[in-house]
BANU-791782 format. One record per residue (C-alpha): residue in three letters; x negated, y, z negated. Coordinates in steps of 0.1 Angstrom, whole numbers, plus 5000, padded with zeros to 4 digits. Each point is the difference from the previous one (the first is absolute). Layout:
BEGIN
AlaXYZ...
REM end
This chain:
BEGIN
Met486212957625Arg501150014964Lys503450165009Gln500649735026Val499249724975Ala502450164975Ser502750025026Ile499549635009Val500149894963Asp503250224994Phe501749865031Phe498949644991Asp501650054965Leu503250135016Ala500249725027Ser499349744974Ala502950124978Gln502750085026Thr500750045037Pro498650355010Thr502650245015Ser499550145034Tyr498950334984Glu497449824979Leu498749835032Phe499950345018Lys498150164971Ala497549714997Gly499150005037Ala498549735021Lys496550004984Thr501349964965Ile502449735011Ala497249815017Gly497850034970Thr502849884977Ile500549695021Asp496249934999Leu500050054962Ala503049774996Gln498249735020Leu496850044980Leu501949974967Gly502349725013Gln503150204993Pro503349945018Val500450325020Asp501749955034Gly497550195022Ser501849935033Ala503250144986Leu498350314987Arg498250065034Asn503349935019Arg502050244979Tyr497450275003Glu499849965038Leu503850035002Leu500050344982Pro501150285024Cys497150224989His496649914986Ser498850354992Val501450344995Asp498550105034Glu502649775017Phe503150174985Ala502350125027Ile500650344985Asn497950264981Gly500550324981Asp500250215031Asp502849785013Leu502050064968Leu499550375000Asn501050025037Ala503249804990Gly500850284975Ile499149814968Pro498550264977Ala496649964985
REM end
């Protein structure tokens, strides 16, 4: 729980200061983004929650499990370890 709260606060600080990159959205994940939007609403801060949610949903991958390739694929393609 403490780690999730820390992630929400860190992402809130980031989203308040600048537009998060796609990589930052990916790293944050859906739960942290949702918590950040809730925190912004509680504090009355101008964070565009719908834009954050939409940009996150448009990402091609939402977790490393969704990547199209893995280490075995690279080794089979002849890329050395």
